[in-house]
C-alpha positions as CSV (number, residue, x, y, z in Angstrom):
1,M,41.8,-52.8,140.0
2,D,39.8,-49.9,138.5
3,G,38.0,-47.8,141.0
4,W,39.8,-49.1,144.3
5,Y,43.2,-50.0,145.4
6,V,45.4,-51.1,148.4
7,D,48.0,-48.6,149.4
8,D,51.3,-49.4,150.6
9,R,50.6,-49.0,154.3
10,C,48.8,-52.4,154.3
11,T,50.3,-54.8,157.1
12,N,48.7,-58.0,155.8
13,C,46.6,-58.2,159.0
14,D,43.9,-60.0,157.1
15,V,41.0,-57.8,158.5
16,A,39.7,-56.5,155.2
17,R,39.7,-60.0,153.8
18,Q,37.4,-61.2,156.6
19,F,34.7,-59.0,155.4
20,A,35.0,-59.4,151.8
21,P,37.1,-62.6,150.9
22,E,35.5,-62.4,147.3
23,L,36.7,-59.0,146.5
24,I,40.0,-58.7,148.4
25,G,42.7,-61.3,148.3
26,E,46.4,-61.6,149.3
27,A,49.3,-61.4,147.0
28,G,52.9,-60.5,147.9
29,G,52.5,-60.2,151.4
30,K,49.6,-57.7,151.4
31,S,46.1,-57.5,150.4
32,V,44.9,-56.6,146.9
33,I,41.8,-55.8,145.1
34,L,40.4,-58.7,143.3
35,R,37.7,-57.0,141.5
36,P,34.9,-54.2,142.0
37,P,31.8,-55.0,143.7
38,A,29.0,-56.4,141.3
39,D,26.0,-55.6,143.4
40,E,24.9,-53.6,146.6
41,A,25.6,-56.5,148.9
42,E,29.1,-56.7,147.8
43,D,29.5,-53.0,148.0
44,R,28.4,-53.1,151.6
45,R,31.0,-55.9,152.4
46,L,33.7,-53.8,150.7
47,H,32.9,-50.7,152.8
48,A,33.0,-52.8,156.0
49,A,36.4,-53.9,154.9
50,V,37.3,-50.2,154.4
51,F,36.2,-49.1,157.7
52,A,37.6,-51.9,159.5
53,C,41.1,-51.8,158.0
54,P,43.5,-50.4,160.7
55,T,45.7,-48.8,158.1
56,R,42.9,-47.4,156.2
57,S,44.8,-48.9,153.3
58,I,41.8,-49.7,151.0
59,R,40.8,-46.6,149.0
60,P,38.8,-45.4,146.2
61,V,40.8,-43.6,143.5
62,T,38.4,-40.7,143.6
63,G,39.4,-39.8,147.2
64,R,37.9,-40.9,150.6
65,A,35.3,-43.6,151.1
66,D,31.8,-42.2,151.8
67,R,31.6,-42.1,155.7
68,A,27.6,-42.5,155.1
69,L,28.4,-46.4,153.9
70,D,30.2,-47.1,157.4
71,P,28.3,-50.0,158.9
72,F,29.8,-50.2,162.3
73,P,29.0,-51.7,164.9
74,L,27.8,-54.5,162.5
75,A,25.6,-57.4,163.9
76,L,27.0,-60.9,163.6
77,D,24.2,-62.3,165.6
78,D,21.3,-61.3,167.7
79,D,23.7,-61.1,170.8
80,V,26.9,-59.9,169.3
81,L,28.3,-57.1,167.1
82,I,31.6,-56.3,165.6
83,C,33.0,-52.8,166.2
84,G,35.2,-52.4,163.0
85,H,37.5,-49.5,163.1
86,N,40.5,-51.7,164.2
87,S,43.3,-50.2,165.8
88,P,47.1,-50.1,164.5
89,H,48.0,-50.1,168.3
90,T,46.4,-53.3,168.9
91,A,47.9,-54.9,165.6
92,G,44.6,-54.5,163.9
93,A,42.7,-56.6,166.4
94,N,39.0,-57.3,166.1
95,S,36.7,-56.0,169.0
96,Y,33.2,-57.0,169.8
97,L,30.0,-55.8,171.6
98,L,28.4,-58.6,173.6
99,L,24.8,-57.7,174.3
100,R,23.4,-58.9,177.7
101,P,19.6,-59.8,178.7
102,T,20.0,-56.8,181.3
103,G,19.9,-54.3,178.5
104,T,23.7,-53.6,178.8
105,A,26.7,-54.6,176.8
106,M,30.2,-55.6,177.4
107,M,33.2,-54.7,175.1
108,I,35.6,-57.3,174.2
109,D,38.9,-55.8,173.3
110,T,38.9,-52.4,171.8
111,P,38.7,-50.5,168.3
112,R,40.7,-47.5,167.6
113,W,39.9,-44.7,169.8
114,S,37.9,-41.6,169.0
115,R,35.2,-40.1,171.2
116,E,32.8,-40.2,168.1
117,L,33.4,-44.0,167.9
118,A,33.1,-44.4,171.8
119,D,29.6,-42.5,171.7
120,R,28.4,-44.4,168.6
121,Y,29.0,-47.9,170.6
122,A,27.4,-46.4,173.8
123,A,24.3,-45.6,171.7
124,V,23.9,-49.1,171.2
125,R,23.6,-50.0,174.8
126,P,25.2,-48.8,178.1
127,V,28.7,-50.6,178.2
128,T,29.4,-51.9,181.6
129,D,32.7,-53.7,181.1
130,V,35.7,-53.6,178.9
131,L,37.1,-57.1,178.8
132,L,40.8,-57.4,177.5
133,T,41.7,-60.8,176.2
134,H,45.7,-59.9,176.6
135,R,48.3,-57.4,176.7
136,D,48.5,-56.9,172.8
137,H,44.9,-55.7,172.8
138,A,45.2,-53.2,175.9
139,A,46.2,-49.9,174.2
140,H,42.7,-48.2,174.2
141,G,41.0,-50.2,177.1
142,R,41.4,-47.4,179.9
143,R,40.0,-44.6,177.5
144,Y,37.2,-46.6,176.4
145,A,36.4,-47.7,180.0
146,D,36.5,-44.2,181.4
147,H,34.2,-43.0,178.5
148,F,31.7,-45.5,179.4
149,G,32.0,-45.5,183.1
150,A,32.7,-49.3,182.9
151,R,35.3,-51.7,184.7
152,L,38.5,-52.7,182.8
153,W,39.4,-56.4,183.0
154,I,42.9,-58.0,182.5
155,H,44.5,-61.0,183.5
156,E,47.3,-60.8,186.1
157,G,49.9,-62.2,183.8
158,D,49.6,-59.2,181.5
159,L,48.7,-56.6,184.3
160,D,51.6,-54.5,183.3
161,A,49.8,-53.7,179.9
162,A,47.0,-52.3,182.0
163,P,48.2,-51.6,185.7
164,D,45.2,-49.3,186.3
165,A,42.7,-52.2,185.3
166,D,39.6,-52.3,187.8
167,R,39.3,-56.0,187.9
168,V,42.3,-58.4,187.9
169,I,41.6,-62.1,186.8
170,R,44.1,-64.3,188.7
171,G,45.2,-68.1,188.3
172,V,44.0,-70.4,185.6
173,D,40.6,-71.5,187.1
174,P,37.5,-70.5,185.2
175,L,35.7,-67.5,186.9
176,E,32.1,-66.1,186.2
177,I,32.4,-62.5,185.8
178,A,28.6,-61.7,185.1
179,E,25.7,-63.8,184.6
180,G,26.3,-66.2,181.7
181,V,30.0,-64.7,181.2
182,T,32.8,-66.9,182.1
183,V,36.6,-66.0,181.9
184,H,39.0,-68.9,180.9
185,P,42.7,-68.1,181.6
186,L,44.8,-69.6,178.7
187,P,48.3,-68.8,179.0
188,G,50.2,-69.3,176.0
189,H,50.1,-66.6,173.4
190,T,51.1,-64.3,176.3
191,R,51.3,-65.1,179.8
192,G,48.1,-63.6,180.7
193,S,45.9,-64.4,177.6
194,V,42.2,-65.4,178.3
195,L,39.1,-66.0,176.5
196,Y,35.5,-65.2,177.5
197,L,32.7,-67.5,176.9
198,A,29.2,-66.2,176.9
199,D,26.0,-68.3,177.3
200,D,27.9,-71.4,176.2
201,R,27.5,-70.1,172.6
202,L,29.9,-67.1,172.0
203,C,33.8,-67.8,172.4
204,F,35.7,-64.6,172.2
205,S,39.1,-66.3,171.8
206,G,41.5,-63.4,171.7
207,D,44.6,-64.6,170.0
208,S,44.4,-68.0,171.4
209,F,42.9,-69.7,168.4
210,Y,41.0,-68.7,165.5
211,W,39.2,-69.9,162.3
212,S,41.5,-70.1,159.4
213,R,40.3,-69.8,155.7
214,T,43.3,-71.5,154.6
215,T,42.9,-74.8,156.4
216,G,39.1,-74.6,157.1
217,D,39.5,-75.3,160.5
218,L,40.4,-74.0,164.1
219,E,44.1,-72.9,164.6
220,V,46.6,-71.5,167.0
221,A,48.8,-68.7,165.6
222,E,52.0,-70.9,166.3
223,S,54.3,-68.6,164.6
224,V,53.1,-65.8,166.6
225,T,53.4,-67.0,170.2
226,W,55.1,-64.7,172.5
227,Y,55.2,-66.6,175.6
228,S,55.0,-70.1,175.2
229,I,53.5,-72.7,172.6
230,E,53.9,-75.7,175.2
231,E,52.0,-73.7,178.0
232,L,49.4,-72.9,175.1
233,A,48.9,-76.7,174.6
234,A,48.6,-77.4,178.4
235,S,46.0,-74.4,178.5
236,L,43.9,-76.1,175.8
237,A,44.1,-79.5,177.2
238,R,43.1,-78.2,180.7
239,T,40.3,-76.0,179.2
240,A,38.9,-77.7,175.9
241,G,36.6,-80.0,177.7
242,R,35.0,-77.2,179.7
243,L,34.1,-75.1,176.7
244,R,30.8,-75.2,174.5
245,F,30.2,-72.7,172.0
246,E,28.9,-72.1,168.3
247,W,30.8,-69.0,167.4
248,V,34.4,-68.7,167.6
249,L,35.1,-64.8,167.6
250,P,38.8,-64.1,167.8
251,G,41.3,-61.1,168.1
252,H,43.1,-61.9,164.8
253,G,42.1,-64.4,162.2
254,D,38.6,-65.2,160.9
255,R,35.1,-65.9,162.9
256,R,33.1,-68.9,162.2
257,R,29.7,-70.3,163.4
258,L,29.2,-74.1,163.5
259,P,26.8,-76.2,165.6
260,A,28.3,-76.8,169.1
261,D,29.1,-80.3,168.8
262,E,31.1,-79.8,165.5
263,M,33.0,-76.9,167.4
264,A,33.8,-79.3,170.3
265,R,35.1,-81.9,168.0
266,R,37.4,-79.3,166.1
267,L,38.6,-78.0,169.4
268,R,39.6,-81.5,170.4
269,G,41.6,-82.0,167.2
270,L,43.1,-78.3,167.7
271,T,44.2,-79.4,171.2
272,E,45.8,-82.8,169.9
273,R,47.6,-80.8,167.1
274,T,48.8,-78.2,169.4
275,S,50.3,-80.7,171.7
276,L,52.6,-81.7,169.0
277,L,54.0,-78.3,168.4
278,R,57.3,-77.1,169.6
279,P,58.9,-73.5,170.1
280,R,59.8,-71.8,166.9
281,P,61.0,-68.5,166.1
282,V,58.4,-65.5,165.8
283,D,57.4,-65.1,162.2
284,L,54.6,-62.7,161.6
285,K,54.5,-63.7,157.9
286,A,53.8,-67.4,158.5
287,V,50.2,-67.2,160.0
288,R,47.8,-69.4,158.0
289,W,45.0,-66.9,157.6
């Protein structure tokens, strides 16, 4: 497509397509440019995709993208920003800043590491905690936590991925870790997977479930379950009735906001569907983005 292209480093992680699905599609197991932006709003969405892409694969034919058009961190809601600058060391996972009434913030999972980015996030608000959802997203946790002077959290099931964590979540019972913020252990994707629920409104689901544009519903990544799909089914059955939220904000896969009652209905449906799944070989190409 004239003006922009996707280079051969693309890993088909879906990150760019989340930001600009009308401009960036999928073909042959990678992202492709569908058309150039038609107006300023589309140009902003394209540049969000550019600066989120973990492999920096979306490029203008004229050279590097204009860094002045980097929109991150980008507000999704009054209380949550998406960090962008996804890291290849976390398989391109999304990360978020959760704003708290105390005037502070929590970081959920981490973007790529750089001091300039860390200073940019800290300038939004002082970050008190870095909350890891599971082992796959732990790569930069300690560096961000140390830079912020924050506490690093992980579940004991994935502790070997962050053995120097400051706070270790244990067992499978929900735990309030700050006012209005509760961690719910969900072993399944990995042994130590968790989600974080904020204010009964924001659900940071890690890789336990996500919004699929393909199916138009909540889904689990059954083809990328490193520990046990049967454990994930049990986790959802134990936890789904305790969760109330409007936003699903995953590590991988798309995000979505719906009325809480509608989300609850869809989560019950997901729980029922997951109970029917059986183990299968890991296949990264089979995820229904």
